[in-house]
N, C-alpha and C positions, 0 to 999 in steps of 0.2 A: 980242581974246579969241576971236572967231569964226574968225579966220585961224589961230590956234594950234590950235583944235579940228580944223579942216579938215586941217592939216598932220599932226596926230596920227592922224587917221582914215586919211589917205593912207598913212602909214607902216605902220599896222596892216594895211591891205589888201595892201601889198607883202609884209609879213611872212607873212600868211596864204597868199598866192600862192606864196611861196617854200617854205612848209611843205608845201603840197599837191604842188608839183612834186617836192620831196625824197621825199615819201611815194610818189609814183608811180614815181620812179626806183628806190626801194628795192624796191618790189613787182615791178617789171619786170626789173631787172638785179641786185638784191641778192644773189641766189644765186651770181652769177659772181664776186663779191668773194672768195668762199671758195675758188675753184678756180684752181689755178696749176700745171697739168701742164707738164712740160718736153718738148722735142723729144728723143726717145730716140736713143742711138747705134745703130750697126749691130749692135754686140755689147757686152754688159757681162759682167763676171765672175759676177754673181749678181743675182737679184731677191729682195728682202727683203719678206716679207709681214707687215705690221703687224697687231696684234690689233685686233679690233672686236667688234661684236655677232655673233650667230650668222649672220644674213643677210649682214651686211657681210663677215664672215670668208670666207664661201663665194664671194662675187663677187671678193674680193681674191685668194683662192687661184686662182680660175679665170683671172684676169688674169695672174698670175705664171706659171701653167702654160702659158698661151698664148704668153708670151714664151719659155719653155723649148722649147716645141714648134717655134716658128718660128726658133730658133737665135739669138734676140736676147739670151738669157741662157744662160750655161753651167750654172748651178746655181740652185736655189731654196732660200732659207733661211726657214723658217716659225717665227715667234715664237709660242710657246705657254706657258701657265702650267704649272707642274710637275705639278699634279694637278687633277682636276675637283672639283666640289663634294662628290662622293661618295667622294673619296679615291683615284680611279683615276688611273694614270699616263696623261698625255695623248699623248705621242709614239706608242706602239703603236696607239692608237685612230686617231690622225691618219694614220699610215702605211697602216693598213688601208683607211681611207676613200679615200686618194689612189690606192692600188693598184686599188681597186674602180672608181673613176671615171675614172682617167687611164691605167691600165695599169702593169705592172711596170717597163717600161723607163724611163718618165718618173719614176715613184716612186723609182727607184734614184738619181735625181739631185736628190733633195730631202733637205735637212738640217734639223735642228731645233735651236732655241736656247730653252732653258727659262728662264722668268723667275719670280722669287719672287712671293709674294702681295702684297708691298709695292708692286709696280709697278702704278701706277694712273694714269699720265699719259704723254703722248707723250715728254716729256723723259726721264722715268725709264726708259721702254722703250728709248729711244736709248742711254742710258748702260748699260743691261743688255745690249743686243745688240752694241755696239761690240767688247767683248772677244771674242765669238764670231766676229765678222767678221775681227778681226785674226788669229785662229787659222788662218783659211783663206788669209791673205795676199792677200785680194781688194783691188784698187785701184780698181775701178769697180763701183758698185752702183746698182740701180734700186729705189727704195722703191715698193711697190705698196700703195695704200691707196684708200679711198673718195674720190670726186671732191671732196666738200665738205671733206675733211680735208687736201687737198694743199698749200694755201698755208701753213697752220700747221705741218704736218709738215716741209715744206721749210725753214722758218725755224728750227725747233727743232733739226732734225738738222744743219743747217749750223753752227749755234751749238755743238752738242756736238762736231762734228768739226773745228772750226777749229784746234785745237792738235794734230791728229793728222796728221803729215807723210806717213804711209804711205797714207792715203786720198786719192786724187787726184781722183776724179770721183764726184759724187752727182747722180742724176736722180730726179725724182718722177713717177710714172705714176698717174693717177687713173682708177678704173673706176666706171662708173655703179652707184650704190647704190640699190636699191629703196626704202630708207628716206628718200631725199632726192629726191622727185619734183618736177618743175617744172611750173607755177610753185609755189614752195615754200609760199606763203601759202594755197593751196587744199587742202593736205593736213595733217592734224593732226600726224603724226609728222615730216613735213618741216619744219613751222613750229617745232616743239620743237627739232629738230636745228639749224635756222638760228639761232635765238636763242642756244642754248647755244654753238654753234661760233663765232658772232660775238663773244660775250663772251670766249671763250678766245683767239681770234685777236687781239683788241684787247689783252688782257693780255700775250700773247706778243710783240707788236710793241712794247709798252712795256717789255719786258725781264723780264716775269714768267714 
């Protein structure tokens, strides 16, 4: 009886040690599980800016405009809702913002793809944007999104594009997002983002 208790206690200690080690690894490297940026080509037909929060949208746009400025992308396609909460058309407001911050020359190389109010997920956004992309006959695109969103975006976009023979190359470029600071568990917003994105990534990997 005593040997059985000792064996059980030994097993519990190993289990506890494993749980502590797993928790440490999650806190130390967990944020990297969400990040999967690709090595970008010398040039792509277009950089596609995915929708996000106000802060996230600004850094994603800045990343795409940097690709445009460096000649790594010929055009930029900005995904935007059709109208704001107040009923205003988004593209004119967005173009004015881009002209003001990046100049008229770069702004002239930015296109817009409007999505309906029903679009509220990465997969739905991919399905809404693909017809716009096909209209331009682009064969190589770079998705520009927040770094924590790169792995899931890549999985879902490649799934959406698998039956599209016209699209030959897809790359994912992650930009640093102020709402996902590292280490993630020290910042309230980053912790919320990590938990939510981890659940969504797990669902996506399981086919959801």
